[in-house]
C-alpha positions in Angstrom: 32.1 -14.7 -31.8 34.2 -17.7 -31.1 32.8 -20.4 -28.8 36.2 -22.0 -28.1 37.2 -22.5 -24.5 40.0 -20.4 -23.0 42.9 -21.9 -21.1 43.8 -20.5 -17.8 46.3 -23.3 -17.2 47.0 -26.8 -18.4 44.2 -28.1 -16.2 41.7 -25.2 -16.1 39.6 -23.8 -18.8 37.1 -20.9 -19.1 33.8 -22.3 -20.5 31.5 -19.3 -19.8 29.5 -17.0 -22.1 29.8 -13.6 -23.5 26.9 -11.1 -23.4 28.3 -8.0 -25.1 24.9 -6.4 -25.9 23.5 -6.2 -22.3 22.9 -2.7 -21.2 21.2 -3.1 -17.9 21.7 -5.7 -15.2 19.2 -6.5 -12.4 17.6 -3.1 -13.3 19.9 -1.0 -11.1 23.2 -1.5 -12.9 24.2 0.1 -16.2 26.4 -2.2 -18.4 27.8 -0.1 -21.2 30.3 -2.8 -22.1 27.9 -5.7 -21.6 29.0 -8.6 -19.3 30.3 -12.1 -19.1 29.1 -15.2 -17.3 32.3 -16.9 -16.3 32.2 -20.7 -15.7 35.2 -22.9 -15.4 36.3 -26.6 -15.9 38.9 -28.1 -13.7 40.5 -31.4 -14.7 42.0 -33.7 -12.2 43.4 -37.2 -12.5 40.1 -38.5 -11.1 37.6 -36.5 -13.1 36.4 -33.0 -14.0 34.8 -30.3 -11.9 32.5 -27.6 -13.3 32.6 -24.4 -11.3 29.4 -22.4 -11.8 27.3 -22.2 -15.0 25.7 -19.4 -17.0 22.3 -17.9 -17.4 19.8 -19.9 -19.4 19.8 -17.7 -22.5 23.6 -18.3 -22.9 23.5 -22.0 -22.3 24.4 -22.9 -25.9 27.8 -21.1 -25.5 28.5 -22.9 -22.2 27.8 -26.4 -23.5 29.7 -25.9 -26.6 32.8 -24.8 -24.7 32.3 -27.5 -22.1 32.1 -30.2 -24.7 35.4 -29.0 -26.2 37.2 -29.9 -23.0 35.4 -32.8 -21.4 32.9 -35.6 -22.0 29.8 -35.5 -19.8 30.6 -38.9 -18.2 34.0 -37.4 -16.9 32.2 -34.7 -14.9 32.3 -35.8 -11.2 31.7 -32.5 -9.5 29.5 -29.4 -10.0 30.2 -26.4 -7.8 27.9 -23.5 -7.4 29.6 -20.5 -5.7 26.3 -18.5 -6.0 22.7 -19.5 -6.9 21.6 -16.4 -8.7 20.0 -17.3 -12.0 22.8 -15.7 -14.1 25.1 -18.4 -12.7 22.7 -21.3 -12.5 20.6 -21.0 -15.6 22.3 -23.9 -17.3 22.4 -26.1 -14.2 19.2 -28.2 -14.8 20.4 -29.2 -18.3 23.9 -29.9 -17.1 22.6 -32.2 -14.3 20.5 -34.0 -16.9 23.5 -34.5 -19.2 25.9 -35.4 -16.3 23.6 -37.3 -13.8 26.5 -38.9 -12.1 28.0 -35.5 -11.0 27.7 -34.5 -7.4 26.5 -31.0 -6.7 28.2 -28.9 -4.0 26.8 -25.7 -2.5 27.3 -23.6 0.5 25.6 -24.4 3.8 23.6 -21.2 3.5 22.4 -22.2 0.0 20.4 -25.3 1.2 17.1 -23.6 1.6 17.4 -21.9 -1.8 18.4 -24.6 -4.1 15.1 -26.5 -4.3 13.2 -23.3 -4.9 15.6 -22.1 -7.5 15.4 -25.4 -9.5 11.7 -25.9 -8.7 12.5 -29.4 -7.7 12.1 -31.1 -4.3 14.4 -34.1 -5.0 17.6 -32.3 -5.7 20.6 -34.1 -4.2 23.5 -32.0 -3.1 26.3 -31.7 -0.5 26.6 -28.6 1.6 30.2 -27.3 2.4 31.8 -24.7 4.6 35.1 -23.1 5.1 38.0 -25.6 5.1 36.0 -28.4 3.3 37.7 -29.9 0.3 37.0 -32.1 -2.7 39.7 -34.2 -4.3 40.0 -34.7 -8.0 42.9 -37.0 -7.5 45.9 -34.7 -8.2 43.8 -31.5 -7.8 42.1 -30.3 -4.7 39.3 -27.8 -4.4 38.9 -26.0 -1.0 35.9 -23.9 0.0 35.7 -20.5 1.7 32.3 -19.5 3.0 31.9 -15.8 2.2 28.2 -14.9 2.9 26.4 -11.8 1.7 28.8 -11.2 -1.2 26.3 -10.4 -2.3 23.7 -13.1 -1.4 23.6 -15.2 1.8 24.6 -18.3 -0.1 27.9 -17.1 -1.7 31.2 -18.8 -1.3 34.6 -19.0 -3.0 36.5 -22.1 -4.3 40.2 -22.3 -4.2 42.3 -24.7 -6.4 45.2 -25.4 -4.1 47.7 -26.9 -6.5 47.5 -23.9 -8.9 46.6 -21.1 -6.5 43.5 -20.1 -8.5 40.6 -18.5 -6.6 37.2 -19.0 -8.2 35.8 -16.0 -6.4 32.1 -15.9 -7.4 30.9 -12.3 -7.7 33.7 -11.0 -5.5 36.4 -9.2 -7.6 34.1 -9.2 -10.6 32.5 -6.6 -12.8 30.3 -6.2 -15.7 32.7 -5.7 -18.6 32.7 -7.9 -21.7 35.8 -8.3 -23.8 36.5 -11.6 -25.6 40.2 -11.2 -24.8 39.1 -12.1 -21.2 42.3 -11.5 -19.2 42.9 -8.3 -17.3 46.3 -7.7 -19.0 44.7 -8.1 -22.5 41.3 -6.3 -22.3 40.5 -2.6 -22.4 40.5 -0.3 -19.3 37.9 -1.7 -17.0 38.8 0.2 -13.8 35.5 2.1 -13.9 33.5 -1.1 -14.2 35.4 -2.7 -11.3 34.8 0.3 -9.0 31.2 0.7 -10.1 30.5 -2.9 -9.5 32.0 -2.8 -6.0 30.0 0.4 -5.1 26.6 -1.1 -6.1 27.0 -4.7 -5.3 29.6 -5.2 -2.5 29.6 -1.9 -0.7 26.3 -2.5 1.2 28.0 -5.5 2.7 31.3 -3.9 3.6 31.6 -5.7 6.9 31.2 -9.1 5.1 33.8 -8.0 2.6 36.3 -7.5 5.4 35.5 -10.9 6.9 36.0 -12.5 3.4 39.3 -10.7 2.9 40.5 -12.3 6.2 40.0 -15.7 4.6 41.4 -14.7 1.2 44.4 -12.6 1.9 46.6 -15.3 3.5 46.3 -17.5 0.4 48.9 -17.6 -2.3 47.0 -16.5 -5.4 48.2 -16.7 -9.0 44.8 -16.0 -10.7 41.5 -14.7 -9.5 38.6 -16.1 -11.6 35.4 -14.3 -10.9 32.0 -15.0 -12.4 31.7 -11.7 -14.2 34.3 -9.6 -16.1 38.0 -10.1 -16.7 40.0 -12.9 -15.3 42.7 -11.4 -13.1 46.0 -13.0 -13.8 48.2 -9.9 -13.9 48.9 -8.7 -10.3 45.8 -10.4 -8.8 46.6 -9.4 -5.3 46.3 -5.7 -6.2 42.6 -6.2 -6.7 42.4 -7.8 -3.3 44.2 -4.8 -1.9 41.8 -2.5 -3.8 38.8 -4.2 -2.0 40.7 -3.7 1.3 41.1 0.0 0.5 37.5 0.4 -0.6 36.2 -1.3 2.5 38.2 0.8 4.8 36.8 3.5 7.2 37.1 6.8 5.4 36.9 8.9 8.6 39.3 6.9 10.7 42.0 9.6 10.6 39.6 12.4 11.5 37.5 10.9 14.3 38.8 9.7 17.6 37.9 6.3 18.9 35.8 7.8 21.7 33.8 10.1 19.5 30.6 9.7 17.6 29.7 11.5 14.3 26.2 12.9 13.7 25.5 14.2 10.2 22.6 16.7 9.9 21.4 17.1 6.3 18.9 19.9 5.5 17.3 21.8 2.7 15.2 24.9 3.2 12.7 26.9 1.1 12.6 30.1 3.1 15.2 29.5 5.9 13.0 27.9 8.6 14.4 24.4 8.2 17.9 25.9 8.1 17.3 27.6 11.5 16.1 24.3 12.9 19.1 22.4 11.6 21.6 24.9 13.2 19.9 24.7 16.6 19.8 20.8 16.4 23.6 20.9 15.7 24.1 23.2 18.7 22.2 20.9 20.9 24.0 17.8 19.8 27.4 19.4 20.4 26.5 20.0 24.0 26.9 16.3 24.4 30.6 15.3 25.1 32.0 13.1 22.4 29.6 14.1 19.6 30.9 15.6 16.4 28.0 17.1 14.6 28.2 18.4 11.0 25.8 20.3 8.9 25.2 19.7 5.1 23.0 21.7 2.9 21.5 19.2 0.4 20.8 22.0 -2.1 24.5 22.5 -2.5 25.6 18.9 -3.0 24.7 15.7 -4.8 23.6 12.6 -2.8 26.4 10.6 -4.3 28.9 13.0 -2.7 27.2 12.4 0.7 27.0 8.6 0.7 30.7 8.1 1.8 30.0 10.4 4.8 26.8 8.5 5.7 28.5 5.1 5.4 31.0 6.0 8.2 28.7 8.1 10.3 27.0 6.9 13.5 23.9 9.0 13.2 22.0 10.8 10.5 19.3 13.4 10.8 17.4 14.7 7.7 15.6 18.0 7.5 13.1 18.8 4.8 10.2 21.2 4.4 6.8 19.8 3.3 5.9 20.8 -0.2 2.8 19.5 -1.9 2.3 17.0 0.9 5.8 15.4 0.5 9.5 15.8 1.4 11.5 17.5 -1.3 13.4 15.5 -4.0 17.0 16.1 -2.6 15.9 14.5 0.7 14.4 11.5 -1.1 17.6 11.2 -3.3 19.7 11.1 -0.2 17.6 8.4 1.5 17.6 6.4 -1.7 21.3 6.4 -1.8 21.4 4.6 1.5 20.5 1.5 -0.4 24.1 1.4 -1.6 25.6 1.1 1.9 24.8 -0.6 5.2 22.8 1.8 7.4 21.1 -0.9 9.6 21.2 0.2 13.3 22.5 3.7 12.6 20.7 6.4 14.6 18.3 8.4 12.5 15.8 11.1 12.6 13.9 13.8 10.7 12.8 17.3 11.1 11.4 20.2 9.1 9.1 23.1 8.8 5.7 23.2 7.0 3.0 25.6 5.9 -0.1 23.3 5.8 0.1 19.7 6.6 3.7 18.7 7.4 3.8 15.1 6.1 7.5 15.2 5.2 9.0 14.3 8.6 6.8 11.3 9.1 7.4 10.1 5.5 11.1 10.3 5.9 11.0 8.5 9.3 9.0 5.7 7.8 11.4 5.1 5.0 14.4 5.1 7.4 12.6 2.6 9.6 12.2 0.5 6.5 15.9 0.6 6.1 16.2 -0.7 9.7 17.7 2.4 11.0 17.3 3.3 14.7 14.8 6.2 15.4 14.6 6.6 19.2 13.0 10.1 19.0 9.9 11.5 17.4 10.9 14.1 14.7 10.4 17.8 15.1 7.8 19.6 12.9 7.4 23.3 13.1 4.8 25.4 11.3 6.2 28.3 9.3 8.8 30.4 11.0 10.1 28.8 14.3 9.6 30.9 17.5 12.2 31.1 20.2 10.5 28.3 22.2 10.4 26.1 19.0 14.0 26.7 18.4 14.7 25.6 22.0 12.7 22.4 21.2 15.1 21.9 18.3 18.1 22.4 20.5 16.7 19.9 23.0 16.1 17.4 20.1 19.7 17.6 19.0 20.9 17.2 22.6 18.7 14.1 23.1 19.9 12.7 19.7 23.5 13.2 20.9 22.8 11.5 24.2 21.3 8.5 22.5 24.3 8.4 20.2 26.7 8.3 23.1 24.5 6.0 25.2 24.1 8.4 28.0 20.4 9.3 27.8 18.3 8.7 30.7 16.0 5.7 30.3 12.3 6.6 29.8 10.2 6.3 33.0 6.8 4.9 32.3 4.0 6.0 34.6 1.9 2.9 35.2 -1.2 4.9 36.1 -1.0 6.8 32.8 -0.4 3.6 30.9 -3.4 1.9 32.4 -5.6 4.9 31.8 -4.5 5.0 28.1 -5.2 1.3 27.8 -8.7 1.7 29.3 -9.4 4.6 26.9 -8.4 2.4 23.9 -10.7 -0.5 25.1 -13.6 1.9 25.6 
């Protein structure tokens, strides 16, 4: 494996590291093609800037490439677009070798940098959108793009050459020593997979970042992982725009709310409950309620629906003191998307103890979903009165969704009596 730098332009070189044998990243991501840790050197008439570094285990590659393009005493600027260890592992040694260099991080990174380096005397300058650094005849401009995918993330734009050093945005885990997107193999799957698992939970922040990025003339996108995008770079920006769009916009009117009711049933009781909940919800004007049997679908197929929905109810029987696996698979898939603040609830039938509903509710609360109603639990086969309870639950869920439910009236005498009982 060659350790030579790679030229993006006459003034910009890739000085990163290749990690072709990595097969798992941050536990949750599979990397069948390995990954790269992309770092860059930018030369101006007044010195050199280093944009990001690499993880500690790959530091030798980084320093060998850096030394091929610059002396340490020429380095005036070190920019960190993201503080995760795979981008900052070589930073302490770089700061030791180039002590005169000034460190630039985002404003949101200030509380993280000292803990990351385990040093209290780290000197740095925090920057925000619109701030610039001059290297003489080269200018680096900052774009604050938080939560892509950490709070500290930013992008850096080289104005004279229209190169966007994008951090993790527009990156992917795909290692090919040919580096450029018009030279490497087909990495489309890796690009989409990376977006789905890293960027998708922060879709609103992606949209905000695109508003900063899209007006810029861009010749090259230089991310911190995966191929450098020099061929049709704006097509990758457009792909992010497409992936971040609302999938249900054309189906749902602006004055409507969507309620998804997922269920799975062992003997049909939870199915009956789900249907009555749907009927109740649809009595509320503006609510579009949909039923989905989890036994007939994969959670990955449902996650797109959940992302665009306003409310989610999950029905599961209790088997062996737990909710069933498809219900847990569905809730686990919520980690890929932003469900904070969405209305949620649970329901289900049981034979003995009925823990499933409470367990699902606890997990959804942990995801910061909004659960205004206690879930419905029914033992064995629901009676007509219990089915009416389900209908009422669906109606109240729909009212909460539309913001038309009556506020709860608290009886002070009852409240005081309950408090006195607790004290005694």
